[in-house]
C-alpha positions as CSV (number, residue, x, y, z in Angstrom):
1,M,0.0,0.0,0.0
2,S,1.3,3.5,-0.9
3,R,2.1,5.7,2.1
4,L,-0.3,8.7,2.3
5,P,1.2,12.1,2.7
6,V,0.9,14.1,5.9
7,V,-1.4,17.1,5.2
8,S,-1.2,20.4,6.9
9,A,-1.9,23.5,4.7
10,F,-2.8,22.3,1.3
11,F,-5.0,19.7,-0.4
12,L,-3.1,16.5,-1.5
13,I,-4.5,13.6,-3.4
14,A,-3.4,10.2,-2.2
15,T,-1.7,7.8,-4.6
16,A,-4.4,5.4,-5.8
17,S,-4.1,1.9,-4.3
18,S,-6.3,-1.1,-4.2
19,L,-7.1,-2.0,-0.6
20,G,-9.7,-4.7,-1.1
21,G,-13.3,-5.0,-2.3
22,Q,-16.3,-2.9,-1.4
23,T,-18.3,-3.6,1.6
24,A,-21.0,-1.5,3.1
25,A,-20.3,-2.4,6.7
26,G,-18.6,0.9,7.3
27,R,-21.7,2.8,6.2
28,G,-23.9,1.6,9.0
29,G,-23.8,-2.2,8.7
30,R,-25.9,-2.6,5.5
31,G,-23.6,-5.3,4.1
32,G,-23.4,-6.7,0.6
33,V,-22.1,-5.2,-2.7
34,D,-24.2,-2.9,-4.9
35,S,-22.3,-2.6,-8.2
36,T,-24.9,-0.3,-9.7
37,G,-24.6,2.0,-6.7
38,I,-20.8,2.0,-6.8
39,A,-20.8,2.9,-10.4
40,R,-23.3,5.8,-9.7
41,I,-21.2,7.2,-6.9
42,R,-18.0,6.9,-9.0
43,E,-19.8,8.8,-11.8
44,Q,-20.9,11.6,-9.5
45,Y,-18.0,12.0,-7.1
46,V,-14.2,12.2,-6.9
47,K,-12.6,10.4,-4.0
48,T,-9.4,11.5,-2.3
49,E,-7.7,10.1,0.8
50,V,-5.6,12.3,3.1
51,R,-4.1,12.4,6.6
52,I,-5.2,15.5,8.5
53,R,-2.8,16.5,11.3
54,A,-4.4,17.2,14.6
55,R,-2.9,19.8,16.9
56,D,-0.8,17.2,18.8
57,G,0.6,15.9,15.5
58,T,-1.6,12.8,15.3
59,Q,-2.5,12.0,11.7
60,L,-6.2,11.3,11.2
61,F,-7.0,9.2,8.1
62,T,-9.8,10.8,6.1
63,A,-11.7,10.0,2.9
64,I,-13.2,12.8,1.0
65,Y,-15.8,12.5,-1.8
66,A,-16.3,15.7,-3.7
67,P,-18.9,16.3,-6.5
68,R,-17.4,16.2,-10.0
69,D,-19.6,19.1,-10.9
70,T,-17.5,22.1,-9.8
71,T,-19.9,24.8,-11.1
72,R,-21.2,25.6,-7.6
73,R,-20.0,25.4,-3.9
74,Y,-21.1,22.6,-1.6
75,P,-21.3,22.1,2.2
76,F,-19.6,19.2,3.9
77,M,-21.4,16.2,5.5
78,M,-18.9,14.5,7.8
79,T,-18.9,11.5,10.1
80,R,-16.2,10.3,12.4
81,T,-16.2,6.6,13.3
82,P,-14.2,3.9,15.1
83,Y,-15.7,1.2,12.9
84,G,-13.7,1.9,9.7
85,I,-14.4,3.8,6.5
86,P,-14.2,1.1,3.8
87,P,-13.5,0.8,1.0
88,Y,-10.0,2.0,1.5
89,G,-8.0,3.1,-1.6
90,A,-8.4,6.3,-3.6
91,D,-9.9,4.3,-6.6
92,Q,-12.3,2.3,-4.4
93,Y,-15.9,3.7,-4.0
94,P,-18.8,2.8,-1.8
95,A,-22.3,2.1,-3.0
96,R,-23.8,4.9,-0.9
97,L,-22.7,8.3,0.6
98,G,-24.2,10.2,3.4
99,P,-27.1,9.3,5.8
100,T,-29.4,8.4,2.9
101,P,-29.1,8.3,-0.9
102,K,-31.0,11.6,-1.3
103,F,-28.0,13.4,0.2
104,S,-25.7,12.2,-2.6
105,D,-28.3,13.1,-5.1
106,D,-28.6,16.6,-3.7
107,G,-24.9,17.3,-3.6
108,F,-22.6,17.6,-0.7
109,I,-18.9,17.0,0.0
110,F,-18.8,13.8,2.0
111,V,-16.1,13.3,4.6
112,Y,-15.4,10.0,6.5
113,Q,-12.7,9.8,9.1
114,D,-11.2,7.0,11.2
115,T,-11.1,8.3,14.8
116,R,-7.7,8.4,16.4
117,G,-6.4,4.9,17.3
118,R,-8.8,3.1,14.9
119,F,-8.0,1.5,11.6
120,M,-5.8,3.9,9.5
121,S,-5.6,6.8,11.9
122,E,-2.7,7.2,14.3
123,G,-2.9,7.7,18.0
124,Y,-4.5,6.0,21.0
125,F,-8.2,5.1,21.1
126,Q,-10.2,5.8,24.2
127,Y,-13.6,4.5,25.0
128,M,-16.0,7.4,25.5
129,T,-13.1,9.9,25.3
130,P,-13.3,12.2,28.4
131,H,-14.0,15.7,27.4
132,L,-11.4,18.3,28.6
133,E,-13.2,21.5,29.7
134,T,-9.8,23.3,29.7
135,K,-7.1,22.7,27.2
136,R,-3.8,24.0,28.3
137,G,-1.8,23.2,25.2
138,P,-1.6,21.2,22.0
139,T,-1.2,17.9,23.8
140,D,-4.6,18.3,25.5
141,V,-6.9,16.7,22.9
142,D,-10.3,15.1,22.9
143,E,-13.0,14.5,20.3
144,S,-14.0,18.1,20.3
145,S,-10.5,19.2,19.4
146,D,-10.1,16.5,16.8
147,T,-13.4,17.5,15.2
148,Y,-12.4,21.2,15.3
149,D,-9.0,20.6,13.7
150,T,-10.5,18.4,10.9
151,I,-13.1,21.0,10.1
152,D,-10.5,23.8,10.1
153,W,-8.4,21.9,7.6
154,L,-11.4,21.0,5.4
155,V,-12.8,24.5,4.9
156,K,-9.3,25.9,4.2
157,N,-8.1,23.2,1.8
158,V,-11.0,21.4,-0.1
159,P,-12.0,23.3,-3.2
160,H,-15.5,24.4,-4.0
161,N,-16.8,24.3,-0.4
162,N,-19.3,26.8,0.9
163,G,-17.8,27.1,4.4
164,R,-20.5,25.1,6.2
165,V,-20.2,21.7,7.8
166,G,-22.8,19.2,9.0
167,T,-22.0,16.1,11.1
168,W,-23.9,12.9,11.7
169,G,-23.3,9.5,13.2
170,V,-25.2,6.6,14.7
171,S,-24.3,4.8,17.9
172,A,-20.6,5.3,18.6
173,P,-20.3,7.7,15.7
174,G,-23.2,9.5,17.4
175,F,-21.0,10.0,20.4
176,F,-18.3,11.5,18.2
177,T,-20.9,13.8,16.6
178,A,-22.1,14.9,20.0
179,A,-18.6,15.4,21.4
180,G,-17.6,17.3,18.3
181,M,-20.3,19.9,18.7
182,I,-18.9,21.1,22.0
183,D,-16.7,24.2,21.6
184,A,-17.4,23.8,17.9
185,H,-15.6,25.3,14.9
186,P,-17.6,28.3,13.5
187,A,-18.1,26.3,10.2
188,L,-20.0,23.6,12.0
189,R,-23.6,24.6,11.5
190,A,-25.5,21.4,12.1
191,A,-25.0,18.1,14.0
192,S,-27.1,15.0,14.3
193,P,-26.1,12.6,17.0
194,Q,-28.2,9.5,16.4
195,A,-28.5,7.0,19.2
196,P,-25.4,8.6,20.7
197,L,-23.5,7.1,23.6
198,I,-23.8,9.7,26.3
199,D,-23.2,7.8,29.5
200,W,-22.0,4.2,29.6
201,Y,-22.8,3.8,33.3
202,F,-26.4,4.8,33.6
203,G,-28.1,3.8,30.4
204,D,-26.1,3.2,27.2
205,D,-24.8,-0.1,26.0
206,R,-22.5,-1.2,28.8
207,H,-24.7,-0.7,31.9
208,H,-28.2,0.0,33.0
209,N,-28.2,2.0,36.3
210,G,-24.7,0.7,36.9
211,T,-25.7,-2.9,36.3
212,L,-23.6,-4.7,33.6
213,T,-25.2,-5.6,30.3
214,L,-23.5,-9.0,30.2
215,A,-24.3,-10.6,26.8
216,Q,-24.1,-7.3,24.9
217,S,-20.9,-6.1,26.4
218,F,-19.2,-9.5,26.2
219,N,-20.2,-10.0,22.5
220,F,-19.3,-6.4,21.4
221,L,-16.0,-6.1,23.3
222,M,-14.8,-9.6,22.2
223,G,-14.5,-8.2,18.7
224,F,-14.1,-4.5,19.1
225,A,-11.7,-4.2,22.1
226,R,-8.8,-6.1,20.6
227,A,-5.6,-4.1,20.7
228,R,-4.4,-2.5,17.4
229,P,-0.6,-2.3,17.3
230,E,-0.5,0.0,14.3
231,P,-2.7,1.6,11.6
232,T,-4.3,-1.0,9.5
233,V,-7.2,-1.4,7.0
234,T,-7.8,-5.1,7.4
235,N,-8.7,-5.3,11.1
236,Y,-8.2,-3.6,14.4
237,G,-6.3,-6.3,16.2
238,A,-5.5,-10.0,16.3
239,P,-8.6,-12.1,15.9
240,M,-10.0,-13.6,19.1
241,T,-11.6,-17.0,18.7
242,M,-13.6,-19.1,21.1
243,N,-15.6,-22.3,21.1
244,R,-19.3,-21.9,21.5
245,D,-21.5,-25.0,21.7
246,N,-24.4,-23.2,20.1
247,P,-25.7,-19.6,19.7
248,D,-27.8,-20.0,22.9
249,G,-26.5,-17.1,25.0
250,Y,-28.5,-18.2,28.1
251,R,-26.7,-21.5,28.2
252,F,-23.4,-20.1,27.4
253,F,-23.3,-17.4,30.0
254,L,-24.8,-19.6,32.6
255,G,-22.0,-22.1,31.9
256,M,-19.4,-19.4,31.9
257,G,-20.2,-18.7,35.6
258,P,-19.3,-15.4,37.4
259,N,-18.2,-12.3,35.5
260,K,-14.6,-12.9,36.5
261,N,-14.6,-16.1,34.4
262,A,-14.9,-14.2,31.2
263,D,-11.3,-13.1,31.4
264,E,-10.1,-16.3,32.9
265,K,-11.8,-18.6,30.3
266,Y,-11.9,-16.4,27.2
267,F,-10.3,-13.0,27.1
268,G,-6.9,-13.8,28.8
269,A,-6.3,-10.2,29.8
270,K,-6.3,-9.1,26.1
271,L,-9.3,-6.8,26.4
272,A,-8.2,-3.8,28.4
273,F,-11.5,-2.1,28.5
274,W,-13.3,-5.2,29.8
275,D,-10.7,-5.4,32.6
276,S,-11.3,-1.7,33.3
277,M,-15.1,-2.3,33.6
278,M,-14.5,-5.2,35.9
279,A,-12.3,-3.0,38.1
280,H,-14.8,-0.1,38.3
281,P,-18.2,-1.4,39.3
282,N,-19.2,1.8,41.1
283,Y,-19.8,5.3,39.7
284,D,-16.3,6.5,40.4
285,A,-14.1,9.0,38.5
286,F,-13.5,6.4,35.7
287,W,-17.1,6.6,34.7
288,Q,-17.9,10.2,35.8
289,K,-15.3,11.7,33.4
290,R,-16.8,9.6,30.5
291,S,-20.3,11.2,30.9
292,L,-20.7,13.7,28.0
293,A,-24.0,15.2,29.3
294,P,-22.4,17.8,31.7
295,H,-20.4,19.2,28.9
296,L,-23.2,20.0,26.4
297,K,-23.0,23.7,27.2
298,N,-23.5,26.7,24.9
299,I,-23.8,24.5,21.8
300,K,-23.7,26.7,18.7
301,P,-24.7,24.4,15.8
302,A,-28.3,23.3,15.2
303,V,-28.8,19.9,16.7
304,L,-31.0,17.0,15.7
305,F,-31.1,14.1,18.2
306,V,-32.5,10.8,16.9
307,G,-33.6,7.8,19.0
308,G,-35.8,4.7,18.9
309,W,-38.3,3.6,21.4
310,F,-37.3,0.0,20.6
311,D,-33.5,0.6,20.6
312,G,-32.0,-2.2,22.7
313,E,-28.6,-0.5,22.8
314,D,-28.7,3.3,23.2
315,P,-32.2,4.5,23.9
316,Y,-30.9,6.6,26.8
317,G,-28.3,8.7,24.9
318,P,-30.5,11.0,22.8
319,L,-33.0,11.6,25.6
320,R,-30.3,12.3,28.2
321,A,-28.4,14.6,25.9
322,S,-31.5,16.5,24.9
323,K,-32.5,17.0,28.5
324,A,-29.0,18.2,29.4
325,M,-29.2,20.7,26.6
326,D,-32.6,22.0,27.7
327,T,-30.7,23.3,30.8
328,L,-27.2,23.9,29.5
329,S,-27.9,25.1,26.0
330,R,-31.4,26.6,26.0
331,Q,-30.6,28.9,23.1
332,T,-29.6,26.1,20.7
333,N,-31.9,25.3,17.7
334,K,-32.5,21.7,18.8
335,T,-34.9,19.0,17.7
336,L,-35.4,15.6,19.3
337,I,-37.1,12.9,17.3
338,V,-37.9,9.4,18.7
339,G,-39.6,6.9,16.5
340,P,-40.7,3.2,16.8
341,W,-37.4,1.9,15.8
342,A,-34.6,-0.5,16.7
343,H,-31.0,0.7,17.0
344,G,-30.1,2.7,13.9
345,A,-32.9,1.2,11.9
346,W,-34.2,4.6,10.8
347,G,-31.6,4.8,8.0
348,N,-33.2,2.2,5.8
349,G,-36.5,0.6,5.0
350,D,-40.1,1.6,5.4
351,L,-40.3,0.6,9.1
352,S,-44.0,0.0,9.1
353,S,-43.7,-2.5,12.0
354,F,-41.5,-3.7,14.7
355,G,-41.4,-7.4,15.4
356,Y,-45.1,-8.4,15.4
357,I,-46.3,-4.9,16.1
358,P,-47.8,-3.0,13.1
359,F,-47.8,0.8,12.8
360,G,-50.0,1.2,9.8
361,Q,-47.6,3.6,8.2
362,A,-44.1,3.9,6.8
363,T,-42.2,5.6,9.6
364,G,-38.7,5.4,8.0
365,P,-39.3,7.6,4.9
366,F,-41.1,10.2,7.1
367,F,-37.9,10.7,9.2
368,R,-35.4,10.6,6.3
369,D,-37.4,12.8,3.9
370,S,-39.3,15.1,6.2
371,V,-37.0,15.6,9.1
372,E,-33.3,14.6,8.5
373,L,-32.8,16.0,5.0
374,P,-34.7,19.3,5.6
375,F,-32.7,19.8,8.9
376,F,-29.4,19.7,7.1
377,E,-30.6,21.5,4.0
378,C,-31.8,24.4,6.1
379,A,-28.5,24.8,8.1
380,L,-26.1,24.1,5.2
381,K,-28.0,25.4,2.1
382,D,-30.5,27.9,3.5
383,R,-33.4,25.8,2.2
384,C,-35.7,26.3,5.2
385,E,-39.2,25.6,3.9
386,T,-39.7,23.1,6.7
387,K,-39.6,24.3,10.3
388,L,-39.0,21.4,12.7
389,A,-40.6,21.3,16.2
390,R,-38.5,20.9,19.3
391,A,-39.8,17.4,19.8
392,I,-41.2,15.0,17.2
393,M,-42.4,11.9,19.0
394,F,-44.1,8.7,17.8
395,E,-46.9,7.5,20.1
396,T,-46.7,3.7,20.2
397,G,-49.9,1.9,20.9
398,A,-51.9,4.6,19.1
399,N,-49.4,4.7,16.2
400,K,-49.3,8.5,15.7
401,W,-46.7,11.2,15.3
402,H,-47.0,14.3,17.5
403,T,-45.0,17.5,17.9
404,F,-44.3,19.2,21.2
405,D,-42.4,22.4,22.3
406,Q,-40.6,20.4,24.9
407,W,-40.1,16.8,26.1
408,P,-41.7,15.5,28.2
409,P,-44.8,17.6,27.4
410,K,-45.7,20.4,29.9
411,T,-49.2,18.9,30.4
412,V,-48.0,15.6,31.8
413,S,-49.5,14.8,35.2
414,P,-47.9,12.3,37.6
415,R,-50.2,9.7,39.1
416,S,-49.4,6.8,41.4
417,L,-50.4,3.2,40.4
418,Y,-50.2,0.8,43.4
419,L,-49.5,-2.9,43.6
420,R,-52.5,-4.5,45.3
421,A,-53.5,-7.9,46.7
422,H,-54.3,-10.9,44.4
423,G,-52.1,-9.5,41.6
424,G,-54.1,-6.3,41.2
425,L,-53.0,-2.8,40.1
426,S,-55.0,0.3,41.2
427,F,-54.8,4.0,41.4
428,D,-56.2,3.7,44.9
429,P,-53.5,3.1,47.5
430,P,-53.7,0.0,49.7
431,S,-55.5,0.3,53.1
432,E,-54.4,-3.0,54.5
433,P,-52.1,-2.8,57.5
434,A,-50.1,-5.7,56.1
435,G,-49.5,-7.0,52.6
436,V,-46.6,-8.7,51.0
437,D,-45.8,-11.0,48.0
438,S,-42.7,-13.1,47.8
439,Y,-40.7,-15.3,45.5
440,V,-37.4,-17.2,45.5
441,S,-34.7,-15.9,43.2
442,D,-32.2,-18.5,42.3
443,P,-29.1,-17.3,40.4
444,A,-28.7,-20.8,39.0
445,K,-32.1,-20.6,37.3
446,P,-32.4,-17.0,36.2
447,V,-35.4,-15.5,34.4
448,P,-34.5,-15.2,30.7
449,Y,-35.0,-11.8,29.1
450,T,-36.2,-13.3,25.8
451,M,-37.6,-16.4,24.3
452,A,-35.2,-16.1,21.4
453,T,-32.0,-18.0,20.9
454,S,-29.5,-15.2,20.9
455,F,-25.9,-14.8,21.9
456,G,-25.4,-11.0,22.0
457,Y,-28.9,-9.5,22.5
458,F,-32.2,-10.2,20.7
459,R,-33.0,-7.1,18.6
460,N,-36.8,-7.4,19.1
461,Y,-36.8,-7.9,22.9
462,P,-37.8,-4.3,23.7
463,A,-41.4,-5.1,22.5
464,E,-41.4,-8.9,23.0
465,D,-44.3,-10.9,24.2
466,Q,-43.8,-11.4,28.0
467,R,-46.1,-14.5,28.4
468,F,-43.0,-16.7,28.7
469,A,-42.2,-15.0,32.0
470,T,-45.7,-14.5,33.4
471,G,-46.1,-18.1,34.6
472,R,-42.7,-18.4,36.4
473,P,-42.8,-18.7,40.2
474,D,-40.0,-16.1,40.5
475,V,-41.9,-13.4,38.7
476,L,-44.6,-11.4,40.4
477,V,-47.4,-10.3,38.1
478,Y,-49.9,-7.4,38.7
479,E,-52.4,-6.0,36.2
480,T,-55.3,-3.7,36.0
481,A,-58.8,-4.5,34.9
482,P,-59.5,-3.8,31.2
483,L,-59.1,0.0,30.7
484,E,-62.3,2.0,30.3
485,S,-60.5,4.6,28.2
486,D,-57.2,5.2,26.6
487,L,-54.2,5.8,29.0
488,T,-51.2,7.7,27.6
489,L,-47.8,7.8,29.3
490,A,-45.3,10.4,28.2
491,G,-41.9,10.6,29.9
492,Q,-40.2,8.5,32.6
493,V,-42.0,6.0,34.8
494,G,-41.0,6.3,38.4
495,V,-40.5,3.1,40.4
496,S,-40.9,3.1,44.2
497,L,-40.2,-0.3,45.7
498,K,-40.6,-1.4,49.3
499,V,-38.7,-4.7,49.4
500,A,-36.7,-7.0,51.6
501,T,-34.4,-10.0,50.9
502,S,-33.1,-12.9,52.9
503,G,-29.7,-12.3,51.4
504,T,-27.5,-9.2,51.5
505,D,-27.9,-7.9,48.0
506,A,-30.5,-8.1,45.2
507,D,-31.5,-6.9,41.8
508,F,-35.1,-5.8,41.1
509,I,-36.3,-5.6,37.5
510,V,-39.7,-3.9,36.9
511,K,-41.4,-4.2,33.6
512,V,-44.4,-2.2,32.3
513,I,-46.4,-4.3,29.9
514,D,-49.4,-3.7,27.5
515,V,-51.7,-6.7,27.6
516,Y,-53.8,-6.9,24.4
517,P,-57.4,-8.2,24.4
518,S,-58.1,-11.7,23.2
519,D,-59.8,-10.5,20.0
520,V,-56.9,-8.6,18.5
521,P,-56.2,-9.9,15.0
522,P,-52.6,-10.8,14.0
523,N,-50.3,-8.4,12.1
524,P,-51.4,-8.9,8.5
525,D,-47.8,-8.5,7.3
526,I,-46.7,-11.6,9.3
527,P,-47.7,-14.9,7.7
528,L,-50.3,-16.8,9.8
529,T,-48.1,-19.9,9.6
530,V,-45.3,-18.0,11.4
531,T,-47.5,-16.6,14.2
532,A,-49.2,-20.0,14.7
533,L,-45.9,-21.8,15.0
534,S,-44.3,-19.2,17.3
535,G,-47.3,-18.5,19.4
536,T,-46.9,-14.8,18.9
537,Q,-50.3,-13.7,17.5
538,L,-51.4,-10.4,18.9
539,A,-54.4,-11.8,20.7
540,G,-53.5,-11.7,24.3
541,Y,-50.0,-10.4,23.5
542,Q,-48.1,-9.0,26.5
543,Q,-46.0,-6.3,24.9
544,L,-43.0,-5.0,26.8
545,V,-43.3,-1.3,26.9
546,K,-40.4,-0.5,29.1
547,G,-38.3,-2.4,31.7
548,D,-35.2,-1.8,33.7
549,V,-33.1,-3.0,36.5
550,F,-31.9,-1.6,39.8
551,R,-29.1,-3.2,42.0
552,A,-30.1,-2.7,45.7
553,R,-26.5,-2.0,46.8
554,W,-26.7,1.4,45.1
555,R,-30.1,2.4,46.7
556,T,-28.5,5.4,48.5
557,S,-25.4,6.0,46.3
558,Y,-23.9,4.7,43.1
559,S,-20.5,5.6,44.4
560,A,-20.8,4.1,47.9
561,P,-22.5,0.7,47.8
562,K,-23.8,-0.9,50.9
563,P,-25.3,-4.4,51.6
564,M,-28.9,-5.1,52.4
565,V,-29.8,-6.2,55.9
566,P,-31.4,-9.7,55.7
567,G,-35.1,-9.4,56.3
568,K,-35.2,-5.7,56.8
569,P,-37.4,-3.7,54.5
570,A,-35.7,-1.1,52.3
571,A,-36.9,1.6,49.9
572,I,-35.6,1.6,46.4
573,D,-36.5,4.4,44.0
574,Y,-35.5,4.7,40.4
575,Q,-36.9,5.6,37.0
576,L,-37.5,3.6,33.9
577,Q,-36.3,5.3,30.7
578,D,-38.8,7.5,28.7
579,V,-41.9,6.1,27.0
580,F,-44.6,7.5,24.8
581,H,-47.2,4.9,24.7
582,T,-51.0,4.6,24.8
583,F,-52.7,1.7,26.5
584,K,-55.8,1.5,24.4
585,K,-59.3,1.1,25.8
586,G,-59.9,-2.6,26.6
587,H,-56.2,-3.3,27.1
588,R,-54.7,-4.0,30.5
589,L,-51.6,-2.5,32.1
590,M,-49.4,-5.1,33.6
591,V,-46.4,-4.8,35.9
592,Q,-43.9,-7.7,36.4
593,V,-41.3,-7.7,39.2
594,Q,-38.4,-10.1,39.2
595,S,-34.7,-10.3,40.3
596,T,-33.0,-11.7,37.2
597,W,-33.1,-10.8,33.5
598,F,-30.5,-13.0,32.0
599,P,-28.2,-12.8,30.2
600,L,-29.2,-9.2,29.2
601,I,-28.1,-8.3,32.8
602,D,-25.4,-10.1,34.7
603,R,-26.5,-12.1,37.8
604,N,-26.4,-10.7,41.3
605,P,-24.9,-13.4,43.6
606,Q,-27.4,-12.1,46.2
607,T,-24.6,-12.3,48.7
608,Y,-22.9,-8.9,49.1
609,V,-19.4,-8.7,47.9
610,P,-17.6,-5.3,47.4
611,N,-17.2,-6.0,43.7
612,I,-19.6,-8.3,42.0
613,N,-17.1,-8.7,39.2
614,T,-14.8,-10.6,41.5
615,A,-17.6,-12.9,43.0
616,T,-16.9,-16.6,43.0
617,E,-19.3,-19.5,42.4
618,S,-19.8,-20.0,46.1
619,D,-21.1,-16.4,46.5
620,F,-24.2,-17.1,44.3
621,K,-27.1,-18.3,46.6
622,P,-30.9,-18.4,46.3
623,A,-32.7,-15.7,48.3
624,T,-36.3,-15.0,49.1
625,M,-37.5,-11.6,47.9
626,R,-40.4,-9.8,49.5
627,V,-42.4,-7.0,47.9
628,F,-44.6,-5.0,50.2
629,R,-48.0,-3.5,49.3
630,S,-49.4,-2.3,52.6
631,K,-50.8,1.0,53.8
632,N,-47.4,2.1,55.3
633,M,-45.2,0.3,52.8
634,A,-46.9,0.8,49.5
635,T,-44.9,-0.2,46.4
636,H,-46.1,1.9,43.4
637,L,-45.2,3.3,40.0
638,T,-45.5,7.0,39.2
639,L,-47.0,7.2,35.7
640,P,-46.5,10.3,33.6
641,I,-50.0,10.6,32.3
642,L,-50.7,12.8,29.3
643,P,-54.3,14.1,28.9
644,A,-55.9,13.0,25.6
645,A,-56.8,16.6,24.8
646,T,-53.2,17.6,24.4
647,L,-52.5,14.9,21.7
648,V,-52.9,16.9,18.6
649,P,-51.0,15.3,15.6
């Protein structure tokens, strides 16, 4: 491969070299080869590859696709990614540029960059690079400075640009987009962090409320966290292989045993970030400095946050970042859109359903054509015919889009829903002087989070039918009578548990579920043979609306854990992530309470040890969990109820 020149003050075209065939993996995981698309992009765009020098001297590998038509000036559309920017080689072209094909048809200068320490860029890669509020010299660098330096070079050296830049990215690239809009270069006019990682401790990818997402983290880091000794286009580290009996993650992780066995049996101290996670179970400085939300101050570019209600990876990031900016960057032109989508799915397809749940409309084209493209065209090309609302939210259950001037809406009214005797749920608090339900949680027989056979995580679990868990003796089930009118929730559901355990630690998972009536027809887009075989017709379907976990040791502080006292009641308060869902008239609202959710969440040994990640097999013991529902110890949920009168499409 020809060496690329170091670029500082003028535009250099790299020597053409063949670096392998086209894949679309670096463009969002679409996969496959589209020879027609490649030919079309080659006809419309000229590709160059350069190394852009950051302020500390690190060379950042960058691919630039400029329109062959040079009769006008174009804005930049840039994404920075740790996942590679194939195809490498100045004569190699992708089948698609930009967030969607309409961007390449409309005309932009597209820029793709390997972030420092990944693939062909020099430097050291950090996970969730800590943002430096104060930079004292050229060696103080972060993703904000790398983005600034890249933009500064682009606007000064790429011909026929109009001096405006837009950035976008999904998932980890969404983090780089969000980090890059802090202390932004004046040319950065628009940024769209889509499913961005914002805090890896509280809600994105690696943890939920500090609790390890076992299967997802193991599977992702096994491939991604391998050390990369030098810049390379072929891979980012020596391959890691392991023997798996079958793709059944439940069996695999149960057989693996405690978290510490992952390194002892499989990783062999080769995955540094996994080892760091194991060493930092609490919310200490390691995690605190990796939270991006506190740094989203005085953001100057227009911002479009994108999220999915059924995103199993990063539903937390766009909502958390948007809320942070409501306080820290009130003046910013900001839009938040959340649709009925899985992780990053909004970039392709009509998205008229999720799993077995139909929406009755194509939600994907609406986002791409009526929100995303107009957002960038306004900021970068002064085409501002469409004015976007502050919040554009899809109401699941009712299957409607709505706009609001803030999220959650101002008219939301909190109301308590109480666990009652005989598996009931009521807005009336219990009056009984005593009331308790109990179950035995056995770490050796954890409750699965899905019926699917999945090693990493099952993409459809966020709306999966929960009937597989309803009949288990270690799952408490409560439900309302059939609703007499629609009930709409908009925002975070508060959880207030009054619980006790016979052990010294415990997890509590609370799930909010929409129970369909028995006369609901199946999704017409799913063949009857499929629904009949799988038992997932919508009649009686128990749709997961939102669920999450809380580890009792952190009930008073995420930084200073403490054990439970066996048999002594304790209060545990936390919030489920945002929802916008209508339980239709005739449906029931169900709540399930359990203590394992495996292997989505790692197992609590239920015996307190200072660091669960060092627990041994002998620490894992069954325990009896008690959930109180009496007058003086009333377990309840706080529902963010939105009056129907405010729901104007």
